C-alpha positions in Angstrom: -13.4 -29.3 1.2 -11.9 -26.3 -0.5 -14.4 -23.7 -1.7 -14.4 -21.9 -5.1 -11.5 -19.6 -4.1 -9.1 -22.6 -4.5 -8.7 -21.8 -8.1 -7.6 -18.2 -7.5 -4.1 -16.8 -7.8 -4.4 -14.0 -5.0 -2.7 -15.2 -1.7 -5.4 -13.4 0.2 -8.2 -15.3 -1.5 -6.3 -18.6 -1.2 -6.1 -17.9 2.6 -9.9 -18.4 2.7 -10.0 -21.3 0.3 -10.6 -23.8 3.1 -13.0 -21.8 5.1 -16.5 -23.5 5.7 -18.0 -20.5 4.0 -19.1 -21.2 0.4 -17.1 -18.3 -0.9 -17.2 -17.2 -4.5 -14.7 -14.9 -6.3 -16.4 -11.8 -7.9 -17.8 -12.9 -11.2 -20.8 -13.9 -13.3 -21.3 -17.3 -11.5 -21.9 -15.7 -8.1 -23.9 -12.7 -9.4 -26.1 -15.0 -11.4 -26.8 -17.4 -8.5 -27.8 -14.3 -6.3 -30.3 -13.4 -9.0 -31.6 -16.9 -9.6 -32.2 -17.5 -5.9 -33.0 -13.9 -4.9 -30.5 -13.9 -2.2 -28.6 -10.8 -1.0 -24.8 -10.8 -1.6 -22.4 -10.6 1.4 -19.3 -8.9 0.0 -16.1 -9.2 2.1 -13.1 -7.1 0.9 -9.7 -7.2 2.4 -6.0 -7.9 1.7 -3.4 -10.3 2.7 -1.3 -8.1 5.1 -4.4 -6.8 6.9 -4.3 -7.7 10.7 -8.1 -7.3 11.3 -8.9 -9.3 8.2 -7.0 -12.3 9.8 -8.9 -11.8 13.1 -12.3 -11.8 11.5 -11.4 -14.9 9.5 -10.4 -16.7 12.7 -13.4 -15.5 14.6 -16.1 -15.8 12.1 -15.2 -17.3 8.7 -13.6 -20.4 10.3 -16.6 -20.8 12.6 -18.9 -23.6 11.3 -22.1 -22.1 12.9 -21.4 -18.6 11.5 -20.5 -20.0 8.1 -23.8 -22.0 8.0 -25.7 -18.8 8.5 -23.8 -17.1 5.7 -24.3 -20.1 3.4 -28.1 -20.3 4.2 -29.0 -16.6 3.7 -26.4 -15.1 1.3 -24.2 -15.6 -1.7 -20.8 -14.8 -0.2 -18.1 -13.1 -2.3 -14.5 -12.5 -1.3 -12.5 -9.9 -3.0 -8.8 -8.9 -2.7 -8.9 -5.1 -2.7 -5.4 -5.0 -4.3 -6.5 -7.1 -7.3 -9.8 -5.1 -7.6 -9.4 -1.5 -6.5 -12.5 -0.6 -8.6 -14.8 -2.8 -6.4 -13.0 -1.6 -3.3 -13.5 2.1 -4.3 -17.1 1.7 -5.2 -18.2 -0.1 -2.1 -16.0 1.8 0.3 -17.7 5.0 -0.8 -21.0 3.2 0.0 -19.8 2.1 3.5 -18.4 5.6 4.3 -21.8 7.1 3.3 -23.6 4.6 5.5 -21.4 4.7 8.6 -19.2 7.8 8.3 -16.0 5.7 8.2 -14.3 2.9 6.4 -11.6 0.3 6.6 -10.7 -3.3 6.2 -12.0 -5.9 6.3 -14.9 -4.3 4.6 -18.4 -6.0 4.8 -21.0 -4.9 2.4 -24.5 -6.3 1.8 -25.7 -5.9 -1.8 -28.9 -6.7 -3.7 -28.5 -9.4 -6.4 -27.8 -6.6 -9.0 -24.9 -5.3 -6.9 -26.4 -2.3 -5.3 -25.3 -1.7 -1.7 -27.8 -1.4 1.2 -25.9 -2.0 4.4 -22.2 -2.3 5.4 -19.4 -1.8 7.9 -15.9 -3.0 8.5 -14.9 -5.5 11.1 -17.7 -7.3 13.0 -16.9 -9.4 16.2 -18.3 -12.9 16.6 -20.4 -11.7 19.6 -21.8 -8.3 20.7 -18.8 -6.2 21.9 -17.0 -2.8 21.2 -20.6 -1.3 20.8 -20.9 -3.5 17.6 -23.4 -6.2 17.0 -22.1 -9.7 16.8 -21.7 -11.0 13.3 -24.3 -13.8 13.6 -26.9 -11.3 14.9 -26.2 -9.0 12.1 -26.5 -11.7 9.5 -29.9 -12.8 10.7 -31.1 -9.2 11.0 -29.9 -8.4 7.5 -31.4 -11.6 6.0 -34.8 -10.8 7.8 -34.8 -7.2 6.4 -34.0 -8.4 2.9 -36.8 -11.1 3.0 -39.5 -9.1 4.8 -38.8 -5.4 4.0 -38.0 -5.1 0.3 -39.5 -1.6 0.0 -37.1 -0.2 2.6 -34.2 -2.0 1.0 -35.2 -0.4 -2.4 -35.4 3.0 -0.8 -31.9 2.8 0.7 -30.2 1.4 -2.4 -31.9 4.1 -4.6 -30.6 6.8 -2.3 -27.1 5.4 -2.1 -26.7 4.8 -5.8 -27.9 8.2 -6.6 -25.2 9.8 -4.4 -22.3 7.4 -5.3 -19.7 8.5 -7.7 -20.2 12.2 -7.0 -16.8 12.7 -5.5 -15.4 11.9 -8.9 -17.5 14.6 -10.6 -15.3 17.6 -9.7 -16.1 20.7 -11.7 -13.5 22.0 -14.0 -11.4 24.8 -12.7 -12.3 28.2 -14.1 -9.1 30.0 -13.2 -5.4 29.2 -14.1 -3.1 27.5 -11.7 -0.7 29.9 -10.1 2.2 29.6 -7.6 -0.3 30.8 -5.0 -1.6 27.2 -4.9 1.8 26.0 -3.8 1.9 28.7 -1.0 -1.5 27.5 0.2 -0.4 23.9 0.2 2.7 24.8 2.2 0.7 26.8 4.7 -1.7 23.9 5.2 1.1 21.4 5.7 2.9 23.7 8.1 -0.2 24.3 10.2 -0.8 20.6 10.6 2.9 19.6 11.1 4.1 17.9 14.3 7.1 20.0 15.2 8.1 17.5 18.0 8.1 14.2 16.1 7.7 15.1 12.5 4.9 14.2 10.2 1.3 15.3 10.3 -1.2 14.9 13.1 -1.3 12.4 15.9 -1.5 8.6 16.2 -1.8 6.6 14.0 0.8 8.3 12.0 1.4 7.5 8.3 4.7 8.4 6.4 2.8 10.5 3.7 5.7 10.6 1.3 3.8 12.9 -1.2 3.3 15.7 1.4 7.1 15.6 2.1 8.0 15.6 -1.6 5.8 18.8 -1.9 7.8 20.4 1.0 11.1 19.3 -0.4 10.3 20.8 -3.9 8.9 23.9 -2.2 12.3 24.4 -0.4 14.2 23.6 -3.5 12.4 26.4 -5.4 13.7 28.8 -2.8 10.3 29.6 -1.3 10.9 28.9 2.5 13.8 27.3 4.3 11.4 26.1 7.0 10.1 23.5 4.5 13.3 21.7 4.6 13.4 21.6 8.4 10.1 19.9 8.4 11.3 17.3 5.9 14.6 16.8 7.8 12.8 16.2 11.2 10.4 13.8 9.7 12.9 11.7 7.7 15.2 11.6 10.8 12.6 10.5 13.2 11.2 7.9 10.8 14.7 6.4 10.0 15.5 6.2 13.7 12.2 4.8 14.8 10.7 1.4 14.9 8.6 2.0 11.7 11.9 1.5 9.9 13.3 -2.1 10.0 16.7 -1.3 11.6 18.1 -4.8 10.8 17.0 -5.4 7.2 15.8 -2.1 5.8 12.3 -1.1 4.5 9.4 0.7 6.2 6.3 -0.6 7.8 2.9 0.7 6.8 2.3 3.1 9.6 3.1 4.0 13.3 0.6 3.3 15.9 2.0 6.1 18.1 3.1 9.6 17.4 6.8 8.9 17.8 7.2 6.4 14.9 8.2 3.7 17.4 5.6 1.0 17.3 4.6 0.2 13.8 1.8 -1.9 12.3 4.4 -4.3 11.1 3.3 -5.1 7.5 5.5 -3.8 4.8 3.9 -2.7 1.5 5.7 -2.3 -1.8 4.0 1.0 -2.7 5.1 2.6 0.6 8.7 1.5 0.1 8.8 2.6 -3.5 7.7 6.2 -2.5 9.9 6.4 0.5 13.0 5.2 -1.3 12.5 8.0 -3.8 11.8 10.5 -1.1 15.0 9.7 0.8 16.9 9.7 -2.5 15.6 13.2 -3.3 16.4 14.4 0.2 19.9 13.1 -0.2 20.3 14.9 -3.6 19.1 18.2 -1.9 21.1 17.9 1.3 23.9 15.5 0.7 23.2 13.9 4.1 24.9 10.3 4.2 21.9 9.0 6.4 19.4 9.6 3.6 21.6 7.7 1.0 21.9 4.8 3.5 18.2 4.6 4.0 17.6 4.7 0.3 20.0 2.0 -0.4 18.9 -0.2 2.5 15.3 0.0 1.4 16.0 -0.9 -2.2 18.4 -3.7 -1.1 15.6 -5.1 1.1 13.3 -5.1 -2.0 15.9 -6.8 -4.0 16.6 -9.4 -1.3 13.0 -10.2 -0.1 10.5 -8.8 -2.5 11.8 -9.6 -6.0 10.6 -12.4 -8.2 13.2 -14.3 -10.2 11.6 -13.1 -13.4 12.0 -9.5 -12.3 8.5 -8.6 -10.9 8.2 -7.1 -7.3 6.0 -8.7 -4.8 3.2 -6.8 -3.1 3.5 -7.1 0.7 4.8 -8.8 3.8 2.4 -9.5 6.6 2.5 -8.1 10.2 1.7 -11.5 11.8 3.7 -14.7 12.2 2.8 -17.6 14.3 -0.5 -15.8 14.9 1.2 -12.9 16.6 1.7 -9.4 15.4 5.4 -8.3 15.1 6.8 -11.6 16.6 9.3 -11.9 13.7 10.8 -8.4 14.3 11.2 -8.0 18.0 14.2 -8.9 20.3 15.3 -9.5 24.0 18.8 -8.5 25.4 19.4 -12.3 25.7 18.7 -13.0 22.1 21.0 -10.2 21.0 23.8 -11.4 23.3 23.5 -14.9 22.0 24.2 -13.6 18.5 26.8 -11.0 19.3 28.3 -12.0 22.6 27.9 -10.1 25.9 30.1 -7.1 25.3 29.0 -6.4 21.7 25.5 -7.4 22.5 25.3 -4.8 25.3 26.9 -2.1 23.0 24.7 -2.8 20.0 21.6 -3.3 22.3 22.3 0.1 23.8 22.4 1.7 20.3 19.1 0.1 19.4 17.3 1.0 22.5 17.1 -2.5 24.0 15.9 -2.9 27.5 14.8 -5.8 29.7 11.3 -4.4 30.0 11.1 -3.9 26.3 8.8 -1.5 24.4 6.3 -3.9 22.8 4.7 -6.7 24.8 7.8 -7.5 26.9 10.2 -7.4 23.9 12.0 -4.5 22.1 11.2 -3.0 18.7 14.7 -2.0 17.6 15.0 1.8 17.1 17.8 4.4 17.5 17.1 6.6 20.5 20.2 9.0 19.8 22.2 9.8 16.8 25.3 7.8 16.1 27.7 10.7 16.7 26.4 11.5 20.2 26.2 7.7 21.0 29.9 7.4 20.0 30.9 10.6 22.0 29.0 9.5 25.1 30.9 6.1 25.1 34.2 7.7 23.9 34.4 5.4 20.8 35.9 5.9 17.4 32.9 6.9 15.1 34.1 4.9 12.0 34.9 1.8 14.1 31.5 2.0 15.7 29.8 2.4 12.4 31.5 -0.7 11.0 30.6 -2.7 14.1 27.0 -1.7 13.8 26.9 -2.7 10.1 28.5 -6.1 11.0 26.0 -6.6 13.8 23.1 -5.8 11.6 24.2 -8.5 9.1 24.6 -11.2 11.9 21.2 -10.3 13.4 19.6 -10.4 10.0 21.0 -13.9 9.4 19.7 -15.2 12.7 16.3 -13.5 12.2 16.1 -15.3 8.8 15.9 -18.6 10.7 12.6 -17.5 12.4 9.2 -18.4 11.0 8.5 -15.6 8.5 5.3 -13.5 8.1 3.3 -14.4 5.0 4.6 -13.0 1.8 2.0 -11.8 -0.7 3.9 -12.7 -3.8 1.4 -11.5 -6.4 2.9 -8.9 -8.7 0.7 -5.7 -9.3 1.4 -3.6 -12.4 0.8 -0.3 -10.8 3.0 -0.9 -7.7 5.7 -2.3 -9.8 5.6 0.9 -11.9 6.2 2.9 -8.6 9.1 0.7 -7.7 10.5 0.7 -11.2 10.8 4.5 -11.1 12.5 4.4 -7.7 15.2 1.9 -9.0 15.6 3.8 -12.2 16.1 7.2 -10.4 18.4 5.6 -7.8 20.5 4.0 -10.5 21.0 7.3 -12.3 21.6 9.4 -9.2 23.9 7.0 -7.3 25.4 5.5 -10.4 24.5 2.0 -9.2 24.6 -0.7 -11.8 22.8 -3.2 -9.6 19.8 -1.0 -9.3 19.8 -0.3 -13.1 19.8 -4.0 -13.8 16.9 -4.5 -11.4 15.0 -1.7 -13.2 15.6 -3.2 -16.6 14.6 -6.7 -15.5 11.4 -5.3 -14.1 10.6 -3.3 -17.2 11.2 -6.4 -19.3 8.8 -8.4 -17.1 6.1 -5.8 -17.2 6.3 -5.3 -21.0 6.7 -9.0 -21.9 4.5 -10.8 -19.2 1.9 -8.3 -18.1 0.7 -7.3 -21.5 0.5 -10.5 -23.4 -2.0 -9.3 -26.1 -1.2 -5.5 -26.0 -3.6 -4.8 -23.2 -1.8 -4.3 -19.9 -3.1 -6.6 -17.1 -3.4 -5.9 -13.4 -2.0 -8.9 -11.6 0.5 -11.7 -12.0 1.2 -14.8 -9.9 2.3 -18.4 -10.6 2.7 -18.0 -14.3 -0.7 -16.3 -14.8 -1.3 -12.7 -15.7 -5.0 -11.6 -15.5 -7.6 -8.9 -14.9 -7.7 -5.8 -17.1 -5.3 -3.1 -16.0 -6.7 0.1 -14.5 -5.8 3.7 -15.0 -3.2 3.5 -12.2 -1.6 0.5 -13.9 -1.2 2.3 -17.2 0.0 5.6 -15.6 2.4 4.1 -13.0 4.0 1.6 -15.4 4.4 4.3 -18.2 5.9 6.6 -15.5 8.4 4.0 -14.4 9.4 3.2 -18.1 9.8 7.0 -18.7 12.2 7.1 -15.7 14.1 4.1 -17.1 14.4 5.9 -20.5 15.8 9.0 -18.6 18.3 6.7 -16.8 19.5 4.8 -19.9 18.4 6.9 -23.0 17.5 3.6 -24.6 14.8 4.5 -27.2 12.9 1.3 -26.5 11.7 2.4 -23.1 10.4 5.8 -24.4 8.6 4.0 -27.1 7.0 1.7 -24.6 6.0 4.6 -22.4 4.5 6.5 -25.3 2.6 3.3 -26.4 1.1 2.9 -22.9 0.2 6.6 -22.6 -1.6 6.5 -25.9 -3.6 3.5 -24.9 -4.3 5.1 -21.5 -5.9 8.1 -23.2 -8.0 5.8 -25.4 -9.2 3.6 -22.6 -9.7 6.0 -19.7 -10.0 9.6 -20.9 -13.3 11.4 -20.5 -13.4 14.4 -22.8 -16.5 15.9 -21.3 -15.2 15.9 -17.7 -11.6 16.7 -18.7 -10.5 13.8 -16.5 -9.6 10.1 -16.4 -11.9 7.3 -15.3 -10.2 4.6 -13.2 -11.7 1.7 -15.4 -11.4 1.3 -19.1 -14.1 1.5 -21.7 -13.8 -2.4 -22.0 -14.3 -2.9 -18.3 -17.4 -4.7 -16.8 -20.2 -2.4 -15.9 -20.4 -1.6 -12.1 -23.0 0.4 -10.1 -20.9 3.5 -10.8 -17.8 4.0 -13.0 -15.2 4.9 -10.4 -13.0 7.9 -10.7 -10.6 8.8 -7.8 -9.5 12.4 -7.7 -7.6 12.3 -4.4 -4.1 11.0 -3.6 -4.1 8.7 -0.6 -1.6 6.1 0.6 -0.4 6.2 -3.1 -1.1 8.8 -5.7 -4.3 8.3 -7.7 -4.1 7.3 -11.3 -5.2 10.8 -12.5 -2.4 12.7 -10.8 0.3 10.3 -12.1 -1.3 10.4 -15.5 -1.2 14.2 -15.5 2.5 14.3 -14.4 3.3 11.6 -17.0 1.7 13.4 -19.9 3.4 16.8 -19.0 6.8 15.1 -19.0 6.0 13.2 -22.2 5.0 16.5 -23.8 8.4 18.1 -22.9 10.4 15.0 -24.1 8.6 14.2 -27.3 7.3 17.6 -28.3 3.8 16.2 -28.7 1.5 18.9 -27.5 -1.5 16.6 -27.5 -0.1 15.2 -24.2 
């Protein structure tokens, strides 16, 4: 029998709708049952493209015996972190305070009134990796809650007292100066990987915002080395396996320092930021490769991640047929079957194909050497080789389309759509591309007409239903995208829509005393703490985009209140 998640719209929640666990979505029904029966809450938070979330589901949530333990001792709640970033932020902070680290799937145990007292991330079904098996953990937590209430009360009081403090940054007492930029550059330069590009070691994330800072730093004439750092990173990523050489678009991150073996899921927010970054790098340098990557990434989004109504989907999974990366990898024989032996060997050589492979016996396509040197080595005409590679990519993509696809998370999130709207609007203007402009306009129409039915912007849309009150990031990112569309078209409507959202954003989220924005609106449900993220992470935080948006609106409208 399906559980209570069967009525949800989130693909991640629907994946768990047939688990033997008596799952609830987050809401009054679950919280009230926990209070009525004095049971602790087992809160499990993840997202559809999360590999270890799938693993824990297979091992534990589909296991009848483990599910029986969960059903007996807990009220179990499943949350899609992409739909509810507020819950994710609040309880991730608790887990990090308890364990020193965080991640997904996130497993948090709460009192019936929502206060956390124990948590972690992935737990195996039996004791291993120096972690307790999930069944043993469940019985231990249930025992502690039943027989040691005073200790539970002590832990929850300590935790809740500390939570939310990261969002309580003191106001600055000195003006911002250019010295801040120099300090940022020095820090980025110190941590830079001068061999492979990017920052740090494995796993390696693209970190588009850091590279944007370096690109702008160079463009202001401060230091030529900043552009070298951007160039090296963008080249290595574009030639690596983190980039889908056949269809375009970037995977979430690289598991190694070389950008070769990705964690294969593709997220909309990464591709929005990276498309803009490569576009900006093209505008600064004029390098054709950067334009090609921009266009291939945006074309991938149009082809595979766009709803007929104009919204952009959230993510594509890493796994298909229960195997990570299976959809994306090739053997020499598979390439030759598509292209013939001679072209198969040529194109295979260009894409680093070997019999041994570079990933579990198969090859993640990458570009081991630049096209010019590859052509020189084989004494081939550069233009003819380029045309042949483009034809081959199309043929390989057509054949790959016949494979079993990874899961598509086809929910539309307002904030991520705002990021992608800005990417399409900027690319349309910079590259004079009507197709991108039409996509941007269709997306803006969708967001304005479908995602704010009663004037209040909503967070998520799927299957004809928009729901959940929008967060700060939804208002800031969508207004930001609409402002970029106004700059691309000079149609007054889009400026008016951006101003309207910005005004509502200030009304709903601004905290005059702190001089900062909260992440949740004044009309949001009350949580253990009211979250306020002041750090950019995989995507910019709502506050930083809001700040940038308001500065730009002040210039364009002349309204000094902004």
